LODO-135314 format. One record per atom (N, C-alpha, C): atom name; x, y, z; residue in one letter. Coordinates in steps of 0.02 Angstrom, whole numbers, plus 50000, padded with zeros to 5 digits. Layout:
+------+-------+-------+-------+------+
! atom !    c1 !    c2 !    c3 ! rest !
+------+-------+-------+-------+------+
!   CA !     X !     Y !     Z !    A !
...
+------+-------+-------+-------+------+
REM end
This chain:
+------+-------+-------+-------+------+
! atom !    c1 !    c2 !    c3 ! rest !
+------+-------+-------+-------+------+
!    N ! 47512 ! 49810 ! 52140 !    M !
!   CA ! 47577 ! 49837 ! 52160 !    M !
!    C ! 47564 ! 49902 ! 52198 !    M !
!    N ! 47587 ! 49904 ! 52259 !    E !
!   CA ! 47579 ! 49964 ! 52299 !    E !
!    C ! 47639 ! 50010 ! 52291 !    E !
!    N ! 47625 ! 50075 ! 52286 !    F !
!   CA ! 47679 ! 50124 ! 52279 !    F !
!    C ! 47656 ! 50190 ! 52309 !    F !
!    N ! 47704 ! 50231 ! 52330 !    N !
!   CA ! 47689 ! 50294 ! 52361 !    N !
!    C ! 47696 ! 50353 ! 52314 !    N !
!    N ! 47735 ! 50346 ! 52261 !    S !
!   CA ! 47746 ! 50399 ! 52213 !    S !
!    C ! 47760 ! 50368 ! 52145 !    S !
!    N ! 47761 ! 50409 ! 52094 !    V !
!   CA ! 47777 ! 50385 ! 52027 !    V !
!    C ! 47849 ! 50360 ! 52025 !    V !
!    N ! 47892 ! 50394 ! 52060 !    K !
!   CA ! 47962 ! 50373 ! 52064 !    K !
!    C ! 47968 ! 50304 ! 52096 !    K !
!    N ! 47931 ! 50294 ! 52149 !    D !
!   CA ! 47929 ! 50230 ! 52184 !    D !
!    C ! 47901 ! 50175 ! 52139 !    D !
!    N ! 47851 ! 50193 ! 52099 !    Y !
!   CA ! 47820 ! 50146 ! 52052 !    Y !
!    C ! 47871 ! 50118 ! 52003 !    Y !
!    N ! 47910 ! 50162 ! 51972 !    F !
!   CA ! 47960 ! 50140 ! 51924 !    F !
!    C ! 48018 ! 50104 ! 51958 !    F !
!    N ! 48034 ! 50124 ! 52019 !    Y !
!   CA ! 48087 ! 50090 ! 52057 !    Y !
!    C ! 48066 ! 50017 ! 52069 !    Y !
!    N ! 48005 ! 50006 ! 52092 !    K !
!   CA ! 47982 ! 49938 ! 52106 !    K !
!    C ! 47974 ! 49898 ! 52042 !    K !
!    N ! 47950 ! 49930 ! 51989 !    L !
!   CA ! 47942 ! 49895 ! 51925 !    L !
!    C ! 48010 ! 49874 ! 51897 !    L !
!    N ! 48059 ! 49918 ! 51902 !    N !
!   CA ! 48126 ! 49902 ! 51878 !    N !
!    C ! 48157 ! 49845 ! 51920 !    N !
!    N ! 48148 ! 49846 ! 51985 !    N !
!   CA ! 48174 ! 49793 ! 52027 !    N !
!    C ! 48143 ! 49726 ! 52009 !    N !
!    N ! 48079 ! 49725 ! 51997 !    R !
!   CA ! 48046 ! 49663 ! 51977 !    R !
!    C ! 48075 ! 49638 ! 51911 !    R !
!    N ! 48086 ! 49683 ! 51865 !    G !
!   CA ! 48114 ! 49663 ! 51800 !    G !
!    C ! 48183 ! 49633 ! 51807 !    G !
!    N ! 48225 ! 49663 ! 51847 !    Y !
!   CA ! 48293 ! 49637 ! 51857 !    Y !
!    C ! 48291 ! 49570 ! 51893 !    Y !
!    N ! 48248 ! 49563 ! 51942 !    Q !
!   CA ! 48243 ! 49500 ! 51979 !    Q !
!    C ! 48218 ! 49443 ! 51934 !    Q !
!    N ! 48171 ! 49458 ! 51890 !    L !
!   CA ! 48145 ! 49407 ! 51845 !    L !
!    C ! 48197 ! 49383 ! 51795 !    L !
!    N ! 48246 ! 49424 ! 51781 !    M !
!   CA ! 48296 ! 49406 ! 51731 !    M !
!    C ! 48353 ! 49366 ! 51762 !    M !
!    N ! 48357 ! 49362 ! 51828 !    M !
!   CA ! 48414 ! 49330 ! 51860 !    M !
!    C ! 48419 ! 49255 ! 51846 !    M !
!    N ! 48364 ! 49219 ! 51851 !    L !
!   CA ! 48366 ! 49146 ! 51841 !    L !
!    C ! 48388 ! 49127 ! 51770 !    L !
!    N ! 48360 ! 49158 ! 51718 !    P !
!   CA ! 48386 ! 49142 ! 51651 !    P !
!    C ! 48460 ! 49159 ! 51643 !    P !
!    N ! 48481 ! 49215 ! 51672 !    L !
!   CA ! 48552 ! 49234 ! 51667 !    L !
!    C ! 48597 ! 49185 ! 51704 !    L !
!    N ! 48575 ! 49162 ! 51762 !    I !
!   CA ! 48614 ! 49114 ! 51800 !    I !
!    C ! 48620 ! 49048 ! 51761 !    I !
!    N ! 48565 ! 49026 ! 51731 !    T !
!   CA ! 48567 ! 48965 ! 51691 !    T !
!    C ! 48614 ! 48972 ! 51632 !    T !
!    N ! 48611 ! 49029 ! 51599 !    F !
!   CA ! 48654 ! 49042 ! 51542 !    F !
!    C ! 48728 ! 49043 ! 51564 !    F !
!    N ! 48741 ! 49077 ! 51619 !    A !
!   CA ! 48810 ! 49081 ! 51644 !    A !
!    C ! 48835 ! 49013 ! 51668 !    A !
!    N ! 48791 ! 48973 ! 51697 !    L !
!   CA ! 48811 ! 48907 ! 51720 !    L !
!    C ! 48833 ! 48863 ! 51661 !    L !
!    N ! 48798 ! 48870 ! 51605 !    F !
!   CA ! 48817 ! 48831 ! 51546 !    F !
!    C ! 48887 ! 48848 ! 51524 !    F !
!    N ! 48903 ! 48912 ! 51520 !    Y !
!   CA ! 48969 ! 48932 ! 51496 !    Y !
!    C ! 49023 ! 48928 ! 51549 !    Y !
!    N ! 49004 ! 48916 ! 51612 !    S !
!   CA ! 49054 ! 48908 ! 51664 !    S !
!    C ! 49068 ! 48835 ! 51679 !    S !
!    N ! 49036 ! 48789 ! 51644 !    Q !
!   CA ! 49048 ! 48718 ! 51656 !    Q !
!    C ! 49122 ! 48699 ! 51650 !    Q !
!    N ! 49158 ! 48721 ! 51598 !    P !
!   CA ! 49229 ! 48702 ! 51593 !    P !
!    C ! 49271 ! 48733 ! 51649 !    P !
!    N ! 49254 ! 48793 ! 51671 !    V !
!   CA ! 49293 ! 48826 ! 51723 !    V !
!    C ! 49287 ! 48788 ! 51789 !    V !
!    N ! 49226 ! 48768 ! 51807 !    F !
!   CA ! 49215 ! 48733 ! 51870 !    F !
!    C ! 49220 ! 48658 ! 51863 !    F !
!    N ! 49239 ! 48635 ! 51804 !    K !
!   CA ! 49248 ! 48564 ! 51789 !    K !
!    C ! 49185 ! 48523 ! 51804 !    K !
!    N ! 49127 ! 48551 ! 51784 !    L !
!   CA ! 49064 ! 48517 ! 51792 !    L !
!    C ! 49053 ! 48472 ! 51731 !    L !
!    N ! 49020 ! 48415 ! 51740 !    P !
!   CA ! 49007 ! 48373 ! 51682 !    P !
!    C ! 48956 ! 48406 ! 51636 !    P !
!    N ! 48965 ! 48400 ! 51571 !    E !
!   CA ! 48918 ! 48429 ! 51524 !    E !
!    C ! 48854 ! 48387 ! 51523 !    E !
!    N ! 48798 ! 48420 ! 51518 !    L !
!   CA ! 48734 ! 48386 ! 51519 !    L !
!    C ! 48702 ! 48383 ! 51450 !    L !
!    N ! 48742 ! 48375 ! 51398 !    V !
!   CA ! 48715 ! 48372 ! 51331 !    V !
!    C ! 48678 ! 48306 ! 51324 !    V !
!    N ! 48611 ! 48312 ! 51319 !    L !
!   CA ! 48569 ! 48252 ! 51318 !    L !
!    C ! 48541 ! 48236 ! 51249 !    L !
!    N ! 48542 ! 48284 ! 51203 !    L !
!   CA ! 48512 ! 48273 ! 51138 !    L !
!    C ! 48565 ! 48275 ! 51083 !    L !
!    N ! 48554 ! 48233 ! 51033 !    N !
!   CA ! 48600 ! 48235 ! 50976 !    N !
!    C ! 48582 ! 48293 ! 50930 !    N !
!    N ! 48620 ! 48302 ! 50877 !    Q !
!   CA ! 48612 ! 48360 ! 50833 !    Q !
!    C ! 48543 ! 48362 ! 50799 !    Q !
!    N ! 48518 ! 48304 ! 50777 !    E !
!   CA ! 48452 ! 48302 ! 50744 !    E !
!    C ! 48397 ! 48324 ! 50791 !    E !
!    N ! 48397 ! 48295 ! 50851 !    N !
!   CA ! 48346 ! 48313 ! 50900 !    N !
!    C ! 48354 ! 48386 ! 50923 !    N !
!    N ! 48415 ! 48409 ! 50926 !    S !
!   CA ! 48428 ! 48477 ! 50945 !    S !
!    C ! 48400 ! 48526 ! 50894 !    S !
!    N ! 48407 ! 48510 ! 50830 !    S !
!   CA ! 48379 ! 48552 ! 50777 !    S !
!    C ! 48303 ! 48554 ! 50780 !    S !
!    N ! 48274 ! 48496 ! 50793 !    L !
!   CA ! 48201 ! 48493 ! 50799 !    L !
!    C ! 48178 ! 48534 ! 50859 !    L !
!    N ! 48213 ! 48527 ! 50915 !    L !
!   CA ! 48195 ! 48566 ! 50975 !    L !
!    C ! 48203 ! 48641 ! 50962 !    L !
!    N ! 48254 ! 48660 ! 50924 !    F !
!   CA ! 48264 ! 48730 ! 50908 !    F !
!    C ! 48205 ! 48757 ! 50866 !    F !
!    N ! 48184 ! 48719 ! 50817 !    F !
!   CA ! 48128 ! 48739 ! 50776 !    F !
!    C ! 48063 ! 48745 ! 50817 !    F !
!    N ! 48050 ! 48695 ! 50857 !    V !
!   CA ! 47989 ! 48695 ! 50899 !    V !
!    C ! 47991 ! 48752 ! 50949 !    V !
!    N ! 48048 ! 48761 ! 50981 !    S !
!   CA ! 48053 ! 48815 ! 51031 !    S !
!    C ! 48050 ! 48883 ! 50997 !    S !
!    N ! 48074 ! 48890 ! 50937 !    G !
!   CA ! 48069 ! 48953 ! 50900 !    G !
!    C ! 47997 ! 48971 ! 50885 !    G !
!    N ! 47960 ! 48921 ! 50861 !    V !
!   CA ! 47889 ! 48932 ! 50846 !    V !
!    C ! 47851 ! 48948 ! 50911 !    V !
!    N ! 47865 ! 48909 ! 50963 !    F !
!   CA ! 47833 ! 48921 ! 51028 !    F !
!    C ! 47848 ! 48991 ! 51054 !    F !
!    N ! 47910 ! 49012 ! 51048 !    T !
!   CA ! 47931 ! 49078 ! 51072 !    T !
!    C ! 47895 ! 49133 ! 51034 !    T !
!    N ! 47894 ! 49128 ! 50968 !    L !
!   CA ! 47860 ! 49179 ! 50927 !    L !
!    C ! 47786 ! 49183 ! 50943 !    L !
!    N ! 47753 ! 49127 ! 50950 !    V !
!   CA ! 47682 ! 49126 ! 50966 !    V !
!    C ! 47670 ! 49155 ! 51036 !    V !
!    N ! 47710 ! 49133 ! 51084 !    A !
!   CA ! 47701 ! 49156 ! 51153 !    A !
!    C ! 47712 ! 49231 ! 51159 !    A !
!    N ! 47766 ! 49256 ! 51128 !    L !
!   CA ! 47781 ! 49328 ! 51134 !    L !
!    C ! 47729 ! 49370 ! 51096 !    L !
!    N ! 47703 ! 49344 ! 51042 !    T !
!   CA ! 47650 ! 49380 ! 51006 !    T !
!    C ! 47587 ! 49385 ! 51048 !    T !
!    N ! 47569 ! 49330 ! 51079 !    I !
!   CA ! 47510 ! 49329 ! 51123 !    I !
!    C ! 47520 ! 49377 ! 51181 !    I !
!    N ! 47579 ! 49377 ! 51210 !    V !
!   CA ! 47594 ! 49422 ! 51267 !    V !
!    C ! 47588 ! 49495 ! 51245 !    V !
!    N ! 47615 ! 49511 ! 51187 !    Q !
!   CA ! 47611 ! 49580 ! 51162 !    Q !
!    C ! 47539 ! 49602 ! 51151 !    Q !
!    N ! 47500 ! 49559 ! 51119 !    I !
!   CA ! 47430 ! 49576 ! 51104 !    I !
!    C ! 47390 ! 49583 ! 51169 !    I !
!    N ! 47399 ! 49536 ! 51215 !    R !
!   CA ! 47361 ! 49540 ! 51278 !    R !
!    C ! 47380 ! 49602 ! 51318 !    R !
!    N ! 47444 ! 49619 ! 51319 !    T !
!   CA ! 47466 ! 49678 ! 51356 !    T !
!    C ! 47435 ! 49741 ! 51326 !    T !
!    N ! 47436 ! 49745 ! 51261 !    K !
!   CA ! 47408 ! 49804 ! 51228 !    K !
!    C ! 47333 ! 49810 ! 51241 !    K !
!    N ! 47297 ! 49754 ! 51236 !    N !
!   CA ! 47225 ! 49755 ! 51247 !    N !
!    C ! 47208 ! 49772 ! 51320 !    N !
!    N ! 47245 ! 49744 ! 51366 !    Q !
!   CA ! 47233 ! 49759 ! 51436 !    Q !
!    C ! 47250 ! 49832 ! 51452 !    Q !
!    N ! 47302 ! 49858 ! 51421 !    A !
!   CA ! 47321 ! 49928 ! 51432 !    A !
!    C ! 47266 ! 49974 ! 51405 !    A !
!    N ! 47236 ! 49957 ! 51349 !    R !
!   CA ! 47181 ! 49997 ! 51323 !    R !
!    C ! 47123 ! 50000 ! 51372 !    R !
!    N ! 47107 ! 49943 ! 51401 !    A !
!   CA ! 47052 ! 49941 ! 51450 !    A !
!    C ! 47070 ! 49981 ! 51512 !    A !
!    N ! 47133 ! 49977 ! 51534 !    I !
!   CA ! 47155 ! 50014 ! 51593 !    I !
!    C ! 47155 ! 50089 ! 51579 !    I !
!    N ! 47170 ! 50109 ! 51518 !    A !
!   CA ! 47173 ! 50180 ! 51501 !    A !
!    C ! 47106 ! 50215 ! 51510 !    A !
!    N ! 47052 ! 50177 ! 51510 !    K !
!   CA ! 46986 ! 50206 ! 51518 !    K !
!    C ! 46968 ! 50219 ! 51591 !    K !
!    N ! 47010 ! 50194 ! 51637 !    E !
!   CA ! 46998 ! 50206 ! 51708 !    E !
!    C ! 47010 ! 50279 ! 51725 !    E !
!    N ! 46983 ! 50300 ! 51783 !    V !
!   CA ! 46992 ! 50368 ! 51806 !    V !
!    C ! 47044 ! 50367 ! 51863 !    V !
!    N ! 47092 ! 50412 ! 51859 !    G !
!   CA ! 47142 ! 50418 ! 51912 !    G !
!    C ! 47208 ! 50385 ! 51892 !    G !
!    N ! 47261 ! 50424 ! 51897 !    L !
!   CA ! 47327 ! 50400 ! 51877 !    L !
!    C ! 47351 ! 50343 ! 51922 !    L !
!    N ! 47338 ! 50347 ! 51986 !    G !
!   CA ! 47359 ! 50294 ! 52032 !    G !
!    C ! 47329 ! 50227 ! 52016 !    G !
!    N ! 47264 ! 50227 ! 52001 !    I !
!   CA ! 47229 ! 50165 ! 51983 !    I !
!    C ! 47257 ! 50137 ! 51918 !    I !
!    N ! 47268 ! 50181 ! 51869 !    K !
!   CA ! 47295 ! 50159 ! 51805 !    K !
!    C ! 47364 ! 50128 ! 51814 !    K !
!    N ! 47407 ! 50162 ! 51851 !    L !
!   CA ! 47475 ! 50136 ! 51860 !    L !
!    C ! 47476 ! 50071 ! 51899 !    L !
!    N ! 47434 ! 50066 ! 51949 !    E !
!   CA ! 47432 ! 50004 ! 51989 !    E !
!    C ! 47411 ! 49945 ! 51946 !    E !
!    N ! 47359 ! 49953 ! 51907 !    R !
!   CA ! 47336 ! 49898 ! 51864 !    R !
!    C ! 47385 ! 49884 ! 51807 !    R !
!    N ! 47414 ! 49936 ! 51779 !    L !
!   CA ! 47464 ! 49925 ! 51726 !    L !
!    C ! 47526 ! 49891 ! 51754 !    L !
!    N ! 47544 ! 49906 ! 51816 !    G !
!   CA ! 47601 ! 49872 ! 51847 !    G !
!    C ! 47592 ! 49797 ! 51849 !    G !
!    N ! 47531 ! 49775 ! 51865 !    T !
!   CA ! 47517 ! 49703 ! 51866 !    T !
!    C ! 47523 ! 49674 ! 51796 !    T !
!    N ! 47496 ! 49709 ! 51747 !    V !
!   CA ! 47499 ! 49685 ! 51677 !    V !
!    C ! 47571 ! 49682 ! 51653 !    V !
!    N ! 47610 ! 49734 ! 51667 !    L !
!   CA ! 47680 ! 49735 ! 51645 !    L !
!    C ! 47722 ! 49682 ! 51681 !    L !
!    N ! 47706 ! 49669 ! 51744 !    T !
!   CA ! 47741 ! 49616 ! 51780 !    T !
!    C ! 47727 ! 49548 ! 51749 !    T !
!    N ! 47663 ! 49536 ! 51731 !    R !
!   CA ! 47646 ! 49473 ! 51697 !    R !
!    C ! 47683 ! 49468 ! 51630 !    R !
!    N ! 47688 ! 49523 ! 51595 !    K !
!   CA ! 47724 ! 49523 ! 51531 !    K !
!    C ! 47797 ! 49506 ! 51542 !    K !
!    N ! 47829 ! 49537 ! 51592 !    M !
!   CA ! 47899 ! 49522 ! 51606 !    M !
!    C ! 47909 ! 49450 ! 51629 !    M !
!    N ! 47861 ! 49423 ! 51667 !    V !
!   CA ! 47865 ! 49353 ! 51688 !    V !
!    C ! 47862 ! 49307 ! 51627 !    V !
!    N ! 47815 ! 49321 ! 51582 !    A !
!   CA ! 47808 ! 49279 ! 51522 !    A !
!    C ! 47871 ! 49280 ! 51479 !    A !
!    N ! 47899 ! 49339 ! 51469 !    I !
!   CA ! 47960 ! 49344 ! 51429 !    I !
!    C ! 48018 ! 49310 ! 51464 !    I !
!    N ! 48025 ! 49319 ! 51529 !    S !
!   CA ! 48081 ! 49288 ! 51565 !    S !
!    C ! 48073 ! 49211 ! 51567 !    S !
!    N ! 48012 ! 49186 ! 51571 !    L !
!   CA ! 48002 ! 49113 ! 51568 !    L !
!    C ! 48021 ! 49086 ! 51499 !    L !
!    N ! 48006 ! 49124 ! 51448 !    T !
!   CA ! 48025 ! 49103 ! 51380 !    T !
!    C ! 48101 ! 49102 ! 51374 !    T !
!    N ! 48134 ! 49152 ! 51401 !    I !
!   CA ! 48207 ! 49155 ! 51400 !    I !
!    C ! 48236 ! 49098 ! 51442 !    I !
!    N ! 48205 ! 49082 ! 51498 !    L !
!   CA ! 48227 ! 49027 ! 51540 !    L !
!    C ! 48222 ! 48961 ! 51501 !    L !
!    N ! 48168 ! 48952 ! 51465 !    F !
!   CA ! 48159 ! 48892 ! 51424 !    F !
!    C ! 48215 ! 48886 ! 51373 !    F !
!    N ! 48232 ! 48941 ! 51340 !    I !
!   CA ! 48286 ! 48940 ! 51290 !    I !
!    C ! 48353 ! 48926 ! 51324 !    I !
!    N ! 48366 ! 48956 ! 51382 !    S !
!   CA ! 48430 ! 48944 ! 51416 !    S !
!    C ! 48435 ! 48872 ! 51441 !    S !
!    N ! 48379 ! 48843 ! 51462 !    M !
!   CA ! 48379 ! 48773 ! 51482 !    M !
!    C ! 48392 ! 48728 ! 51421 !    M !
!    N ! 48363 ! 48746 ! 51365 !    A !
!   CA ! 48376 ! 48707 ! 51303 !    A !
!    C ! 48450 ! 48711 ! 51285 !    A !
!    N ! 48480 ! 48770 ! 51293 !    L !
!   CA ! 48552 ! 48777 ! 51281 !    L !
!    C ! 48591 ! 48732 ! 51329 !    L !
!    N ! 48570 ! 48732 ! 51391 !    F !
!   CA ! 48604 ! 48693 ! 51442 !    F !
!    C ! 48603 ! 48618 ! 51426 !    F !
!    N ! 48546 ! 48594 ! 51401 !    F !
!   CA ! 48539 ! 48522 ! 51388 !    F !
!    C ! 48559 ! 48500 ! 51318 !    F !
!    N ! 48565 ! 48546 ! 51272 !    T !
!   CA ! 48585 ! 48527 ! 51204 !    T !
!    C ! 48656 ! 48549 ! 51186 !    T !
!    N ! 48678 ! 48605 ! 51214 !    G !
!   CA ! 48744 ! 48631 ! 51196 !    G !
!    C ! 48746 ! 48662 ! 51128 !    G !
!    N ! 48688 ! 48671 ! 51096 !    D !
!   CA ! 48685 ! 48699 ! 51028 !    D !
!    C ! 48693 ! 48775 ! 51031 !    D !
!    N ! 48739 ! 48800 ! 50990 !    S !
!   CA ! 48753 ! 48872 ! 50992 !    S !
!    C ! 48695 ! 48914 ! 50965 !    S !
!    N ! 48649 ! 48884 ! 50928 !    Y !
!   CA ! 48591 ! 48921 ! 50905 !    Y !
!    C ! 48548 ! 48945 ! 50963 !    Y !
!    N ! 48547 ! 48906 ! 51016 !    F !
!   CA ! 48509 ! 48926 ! 51075 !    F !
!    C ! 48543 ! 48985 ! 51110 !    F !
!    N ! 48609 ! 48989 ! 51106 !    A !
!   CA ! 48644 ! 49047 ! 51134 !    A !
!    C ! 48626 ! 49110 ! 51096 !    A !
!    N ! 48622 ! 49104 ! 51030 !    I !
!   CA ! 48602 ! 49161 ! 50989 !    I !
!    C ! 48530 ! 49181 ! 51004 !    I !
!    N ! 48486 ! 49131 ! 51010 !    A !
!   CA ! 48416 ! 49144 ! 51027 !    A !
!    C ! 48411 ! 49177 ! 51096 !    A !
!    N ! 48452 ! 49154 ! 51143 !    F !
!   CA ! 48452 ! 49184 ! 51210 !    F !
!    C ! 48471 ! 49258 ! 51205 !    F !
!    N ! 48523 ! 49273 ! 51167 !    A !
!   CA ! 48545 ! 49343 ! 51160 !    A !
!    C ! 48491 ! 49386 ! 51128 !    A !
!    N ! 48457 ! 49360 ! 51078 !    I !
!   CA ! 48404 ! 49398 ! 51045 !    I !
!    C ! 48346 ! 49410 ! 51093 !    I !
!    N ! 48325 ! 49359 ! 51130 !    L !
!   CA ! 48270 ! 49367 ! 51178 !    L !
!    C ! 48290 ! 49411 ! 51236 !    L !
!    N ! 48352 ! 49407 ! 51257 !    F !
!   CA ! 48377 ! 49451 ! 51310 !    F !
!    C ! 48373 ! 49524 ! 51288 !    F !
!    N ! 48393 ! 49536 ! 51227 !    F !
!   CA ! 48388 ! 49604 ! 51198 !    F !
!    C ! 48315 ! 49625 ! 51193 !    F !
!    N ! 48271 ! 49579 ! 51173 !    W !
!   CA ! 48200 ! 49594 ! 51167 !    W !
!    C ! 48171 ! 49612 ! 51236 !    W !
!    N ! 48192 ! 49576 ! 51287 !    Y !
!   CA ! 48168 ! 49589 ! 51355 !    Y !
!    C ! 48181 ! 49661 ! 51375 !    Y !
!    N ! 48241 ! 49684 ! 51362 !    F !
!   CA ! 48258 ! 49752 ! 51381 !    F !
!    C ! 48231 ! 49804 ! 51332 !    F !
!    N ! 48214 ! 49785 ! 51271 !    M !
!   CA ! 48180 ! 49830 ! 51225 !    M !
!    C ! 48107 ! 49842 ! 51248 !    M !
!    N ! 48079 ! 49794 ! 51284 !    Q !
!   CA ! 48011 ! 49798 ! 51309 !    Q !
!    C ! 48008 ! 49827 ! 51379 !    Q !
!    N ! 48063 ! 49853 ! 51404 !    W !
!   CA ! 48066 ! 49878 ! 51472 !    W !
!    C ! 48016 ! 49934 ! 51483 !    W !
!    N ! 47979 ! 49935 ! 51539 !    P !
!   CA ! 47929 ! 49986 ! 51552 !    P !
!    C ! 47959 ! 50053 ! 51572 !    P !
!    N ! 47974 ! 50094 ! 51524 !    T !
!   CA ! 48000 ! 50161 ! 51536 !    T !
!    C ! 47941 ! 50209 ! 51544 !    T !
!    N ! 47952 ! 50269 ! 51571 !    P !
!   CA ! 47897 ! 50318 ! 51577 !    P !
!    C ! 47865 ! 50333 ! 51509 !    P !
!    N ! 47904 ! 50339 ! 51457 !    G !
!   CA ! 47875 ! 50352 ! 51391 !    G !
!    C ! 47831 ! 50295 ! 51367 !    G !
!    N ! 47853 ! 50233 ! 51378 !    R !
!   CA ! 47813 ! 50176 ! 51357 !    R !
!    C ! 47748 ! 50172 ! 51398 !    R !
!    N ! 47752 ! 50187 ! 51462 !    V !
!   CA ! 47692 ! 50186 ! 51504 !    V !
!    C ! 47643 ! 50239 ! 51480 !    V !
!    N ! 47668 ! 50298 ! 51462 !    C !
!   CA ! 47624 ! 50351 ! 51436 !    C !
!    C ! 47591 ! 50330 ! 51371 !    C !
!    N ! 47628 ! 50297 ! 51328 !    R !
!   CA ! 47599 ! 50274 ! 51264 !    R !
!    C ! 47547 ! 50219 ! 51276 !    R !
!    N ! 47562 ! 50172 ! 51321 !    L !
!   CA ! 47515 ! 50118 ! 51334 !    L !
!    C ! 47450 ! 50144 ! 51363 !    L !
!    N ! 47454 ! 50194 ! 51406 !    L !
!   CA ! 47394 ! 50220 ! 51439 !    L !
!    C ! 47364 ! 50280 ! 51404 !    L !
!    N ! 47395 ! 50301 ! 51349 !    N !
!   CA ! 47372 ! 50361 ! 51312 !    N !
!    C ! 47365 ! 50421 ! 51358 !    N !
!    N ! 47416 ! 50433 ! 51398 !    L !
!   CA ! 47413 ! 50488 ! 51446 !    L !
!    C ! 47424 ! 50554 ! 51411 !    L !
!    N ! 47388 ! 50605 ! 51434 !    R !
!   CA ! 47393 ! 50672 ! 51407 !    R !
!    C ! 47397 ! 50722 ! 51464 !    R !
!    N ! 47422 ! 50781 ! 51450 !    G !
!   CA ! 47420 ! 50836 ! 51498 !    G !
!    C ! 47461 ! 50823 ! 51561 !    G !
!    N ! 47429 ! 50837 ! 51618 !    D !
!   CA ! 47463 ! 50833 ! 51682 !    D !
!    C ! 47484 ! 50762 ! 51699 !    D !
!    N ! 47442 ! 50712 ! 51682 !    E !
!   CA ! 47460 ! 50642 ! 51696 !    E !
!    C ! 47523 ! 50624 ! 51657 !    E !
!    N ! 47527 ! 50646 ! 51595 !    H !
!   CA ! 47586 ! 50633 ! 51553 !    H !
!    C ! 47648 ! 50663 ! 51584 !    H !
!    N ! 47643 ! 50726 ! 51604 !    Q !
!   CA ! 47700 ! 50761 ! 51636 !    Q !
!    C ! 47720 ! 50726 ! 51701 !    Q !
!    N ! 47671 ! 50704 ! 51739 !    M !
!   CA ! 47686 ! 50672 ! 51803 !    M !
!    C ! 47725 ! 50607 ! 51793 !    M !
!    N ! 47706 ! 50567 ! 51743 !    V !
!   CA ! 47739 ! 50504 ! 51730 !    V !
!    C ! 47807 ! 50515 ! 51698 !    V !
!    N ! 47811 ! 50559 ! 51649 !    I !
!   CA ! 47874 ! 50571 ! 51614 !    I !
!    C ! 47929 ! 50596 ! 51661 !    I !
!    N ! 47910 ! 50640 ! 51707 !    T !
!   CA ! 47959 ! 50668 ! 51754 !    T !
!    C ! 47964 ! 50627 ! 51818 !    T !
!    N ! 47928 ! 50571 ! 51820 !    R !
!   CA ! 47927 ! 50526 ! 51879 !    R !
!    C ! 47904 ! 50563 ! 51942 !    R !
!    N ! 47855 ! 50606 ! 51933 !    G !
!   CA ! 47826 ! 50641 ! 51990 !    G !
!    C ! 47860 ! 50705 ! 52010 !    G !
!    N ! 47911 ! 50726 ! 51975 !    E !
!   CA ! 47949 ! 50785 ! 51993 !    E !
!    C ! 47921 ! 50849 ! 51962 !    E !
!    N ! 47873 ! 50844 ! 51917 !    A !
!   CA ! 47849 ! 50902 ! 51879 !    A !
!    C ! 47812 ! 50953 ! 51923 !    A !
!    N ! 47777 ! 50929 ! 51973 !    F !
!   CA ! 47735 ! 50974 ! 52012 !    F !
!    C ! 47759 ! 50983 ! 52084 !    F !
!    N ! 47822 ! 50974 ! 52095 !    K !
!   CA ! 47849 ! 50984 ! 52163 !    K !
!    C ! 47873 ! 51054 ! 52172 !    K !
+------+-------+-------+-------+------+
REM end
């Protein structure tokens, strides 16, 4: 990820995060707008199969998100050993983008399951994962913690580059 300043870095990272969330949100909104636009419902699974799919997707989601969290933390530790704030932020940007892609794909899977089953449990799971996505948002404080930044680098990231102007 190329950036010219710390402020630009967070701007681009935030834009990527919002863009990655659009497809799951559109799918979710399309499901609840079916009656308004008089679209035929695509409920393909009965209640028994829907419950099984919910259980399997729940286990898959927990395993996938745990793996994503562990990999992100391990990669951030390796990146923290690099020299230079620009190099650290560039590499961490790639790692955080992959993390956001993985979480948004998981949310897309849940919203597609909602679309094809009509089961309200998937709507609840969507809301929980949506909340989780934004809880994992790459803020300056989170970036500082991931990279174990101290001193001037910490100030530079926390203030988004405004500390030394």
